[in-house]
N, C-alpha and C positions, 0 to 999 in steps of 0.2 A: 512552391518557398521552401528556404534553407529554414533552417533555428535562429538562427540567426538573422533573417528575415523579416521574420516572425515575431522576434524579439524587439527591432527597431519599430515596427506597423505598434507593437503596444505602448513603445515609447514617444511615439510620435503623437499618440492617442491621451497621454497624461501629461503633454506638450515638455518633456526632458529629454536634456541632449548628453545624460552621465545616468548607470544605473552599476550601481556598484549590489554583488549578491556574494550572500556569503552561506547561505543553507548548501549542505553535501548534496543532497539530490539535483537541485537548481541546478548547482554547478558543473555536476557531472553529469546533466542531460543540454546545457548547451556546451561544455568543451568538451566533454567525453573523457573525461578524464576519471581514475578510475578510483585514485587516491583519495588524501583527507588534507585535512589542515589545509586548504589553500581558496583563491578567491578569483573572483572575474569583474572586471573591469568595463563594462563596456560605455562608447564614447558615441559621437556620430562618425567620426572620424577612424577608431580605431577600437581592437580587440584585444584584451590585455589581459593575461591569467598569470595572478602574483599568485607566489609560492616560495618555500623556504631550500636552504640546499638540499635537502632531504628528496625533493621532488621536483628539481630542475630541469634533471636528464630525462625522466618518465613524463614531466609535461612537456618536452621538446618533442616524445616520441608521437603522444598520443592528441594533441589541442593542435591539430592543423588549423590555421586560419589565424591564430593567434599569436603576437608577442610575450617570450615568459618572460615579466619581470620576479628578481631575487630580490625578495626583502629579507627582514631580522640581521641579528648583530653578526659581521661585524657593519652589513647595511643599514640602509633604512629604516624606521620603524613601518609599520601599514598604514599607518595615517600621515606618515610625512609621502611615501610609495604614492597613495591615493591623490593626494595634494598634487603632487607634483605633477601626476599625468594628468589631474583636471587640468591644471595651468597651460601645461605643454598643449592640448588640445581646446584648450578655451571653453571650457565645459562653464554654462549657465547655472545650471539646474541639475542635481545631480539625486536621484531617484535610491532609494532603498527599503529591504524588505523587513516594513515594521514588525510585521511577527516575530522577529528573529533577530534583528540586532539590537544590545542589549543596553542599554541607559550611559555606560562609562563611556562604551566607542560612538555610541550618536552626541555625546557630549563633547568627547577630544575631536570628531571629525569637525563638530561646527564649532567649535574652539580655532583649529585649524587652520579652517576654510573658508571664512568667515565671509569672504566674499563671494560666496557661489550657496545657491538655496538648496539645504537640503529637505525633498521630497517625500513623505511614507510614500508606499505603492503596497498597495494590498496583489498578490497571488498574481502578478505579470507571470512568470514561469509556466505557475502551476497551468492557468490557462491553454497556457497550448501544449501540457502534458496532454492535456484531459482524450485529445485525438492521437490514438496510436499509429504508426507507421508499420510499415510490412516487417521489417527489424527489428520490432516495438513486442509485434506481435508474438511475431515467433520464438522470442527470447520467453518469453509467459508462460506460449503454451509446453514451447521446454522445459519451465519449472514445473510446468502441471503433472509434464509427464514422468519426471522423476518425484510428484508424492503419489501419484498411482499407484507406483511401480511398488513404492514403500509400503502403502497400506496395502496392498495384495498380498506383500509377503507378511506382515504385522498381525495379519488375523492367524496366519499357519502358528503364531508363538503363541499366540494369547492364550492363558490358560488361569483359571483356580488358584490365590496364591500367590501371581506374582504381583509385584508391588508398579504402581499409577509409573513412577519413578524410571523404574528400570525399561518398562514397556516403550513410556516418552524418548528415552537416551538411544534403546535399540530402534524405533523407529527414525527416529533423527540420523541416528548411521546408516543405514538404507537407504535414505535421500542421499546422503553424500556420498556413498560406497555406487549407487547407481550416474553421479556427476554432479552433483549439488557444487555449489560451492558455500554453499550453508545453507544454515534453517532461514528460515522469510521470517520470523519471530519465535518468539518464544513458546514451543509444544505445548498445547491445552490439552493433554489424557488422563480424566476424570471419570468416576467408576460411583457407583450407587446412589446413593444422595445428592452427593458432590453435582452430579450433572443437573442441579436446579440454578450451578451458579456457571452465569454466563463465558465468564473470562477466571473458572477457576485452575488453579496452580497443582499440575503432580506433585504426590506425598510420596510418603510411605505405606500410604493405606493398600492394602493387597484385596485383589481384584477377589470378589464373592460371585459362588452363585447364585444369579438370578437379576445379577445389575445392569445398568445400563450403562454404556462407558461411551463416553462423548470424548471424539479426536478429530481437534480443530489446528490443522497445522499447515505447513509449504515447505517450497523448498525455495531456493535463490540462485538465479543464472546469469552470470553475464547485467549484473546489478536488479535484476527485475524480481518480481519475486512472483509466488502463486498463493492459493488462500483457499479452501476447501476441508470438510466440515462432514462426519458422517460417526452415526452413533449406531451402535451394533448390543447385543444382549447376549451375557454368555451365561450359559443353560436352558430353561425353561423361561419365554417370555409368559405374563399373566397378563390379563382381558385390559385393564389399564394398560400398561404398556403396547400395546399391538392399537389398542385405540387412541392411543398420542400419540402414536409412532402415522400414523397413520394419514393424523388429520397437518400434522406436519409434511409429512410428504405430499398430501394434497395441495395443499398452501403453497408449497414451496413451487411445484408444476405451476397452479397459476402465476405464479410470479416469470416462472420462465415463459408461459406463454401470451403474457401480456407485455413483454418488455419488448422495444425498437426503437429505432431512433425518433424524438420526434415526442416521447410518452413522458410525463413529468413524473420525478422521483415518488410525489406523493398520492400520483396517481394509480401505477404501480403497485404500491403500501398500500392503498387502498380496497384495491383489488385480491391482496392477500387476507388483508384481515377481513375483506369476505368469509374467507374458508374458515379462518379460525374461529369466528361467534363465542362462544362463550367463554372462550378461553384468551380471546384479546390480552383479557388484565393480566396475562404471565406471558406478554410478548414485550417486552417492555425497549426492545431497541430497534431502530429502520432498517427495513431489508434490505441493504445492504450498501457497500461504498464501491470506490473508483480502488483498483490496484496497479502496478505497475512498481517503476523508483522506491517509492513507498508505498506498504501496505493499507495505508487509509486516505485516501485522496479525493480529490473531485472528478468525476460528483456523487454526492449520498441519494439515497431514498429512503424515507423516511414522512411522518406526517409534516411536516413543515415544511420541504423539499420541491418548490415550485420552480426549481430548473430543467429543464428538458434533457433527455439523453441526446448526445452525438452519435452517429454512425461513427464505429472503430474505437468506442471508448473499452474499457472495459472495467468490466462490475461483478462482484458476488450479488448472490440471491441466498440469502440464509436467514429463512424464518427460525425460529425458535418458541418452544414452549418449558417455561421455567417456572416448575411447581416448590413453593418451598416445601421442604422434609420430605423431600416425596423423590425426587430429580426431575429430570429435561429433556429434552430432544434437540438439538436443531441438524436441520440438514442443509450445507452449503455448496455450490459451485461455483466458479470462475467463468466469466460469459466473454464473450465480445457481440456488443450491440451492433446491430446489422438492420437495414434500413425496413425490412419485412419480419424481425424478428431475433432471435439469438442464433450464435453459435457457441455451444456449452464445449468446455476445452479441458474440463473434469472431467473424465469418466469413467470414475470409480463405480461401483453400483447401487442401485440407490433402494430397494427393497429392503424389508429389514430382515439382516442376517444373527442370525441366531449362531452361537458358535460350542 
């Protein structure tokens, strides 16, 4: 089935004959449009791509199977455009993305299209995006390759006295030089006691001898993202650092060993926590999340995640231990879920690296 066919199936399940999409990842997934500030309106009869004069030529080239509609001055407003298209196709029930439509737009649509029922929907496109096709998986693998290449290079650069910020920028440069369109998210490059912060930000703090360094980063390719974390030590590692690192490494390996299609996020998370033992209190987040057009997407793995993993979904496996005023360790890989296990697509070494 094509993406549009899968979407029509979802629309039928929700008893809607129109669907208005406005969030960029969903618009891109359905239309393959790589720009911004655009919308998709799907009806039971037609597929419309709505954009302004900046993107009409690009949309006509990229959005195969869509009628490109221009809106904005001196043309109709977005709401008027949707109203006229709904009337043209005889739409009775328009679904909208409840998580992303703001109240003002909802009120404008409700007032303008008074004879059409507006139906809040949740994650219709996101559900289709869970299982990646071959092209998507190749794009994510390519993004992972760029990250692996950059990590290998940054290890040769890290020195005592350099700042977290300059090293983060250097790492991002290496990813772009390798071929990445950009970074998957703001790079986390933190050292010393700051490594107890799961999402700490790089600063002008200088690298010191004996520091843990946590590097959480990713590359962007064709709109798809990679996500990887490695923790290294500068100078000599002490006994506690080695102990904590090895616990996290064993826990992460357990996660990789148990993952397969059909296992729930909760089950996988529970298995990893068995390895954490007394350090579970310092592991405050879930085991992992889906990754693709967005950094964090369905499915999620954690203590409350009953959803089972689907074959060819792409997820992260990222346990961590974070001890306040001491430091922390996180090890993360991106993997493709398979029927009998996973394919690991981030390949940087996970033995404790001492620089």
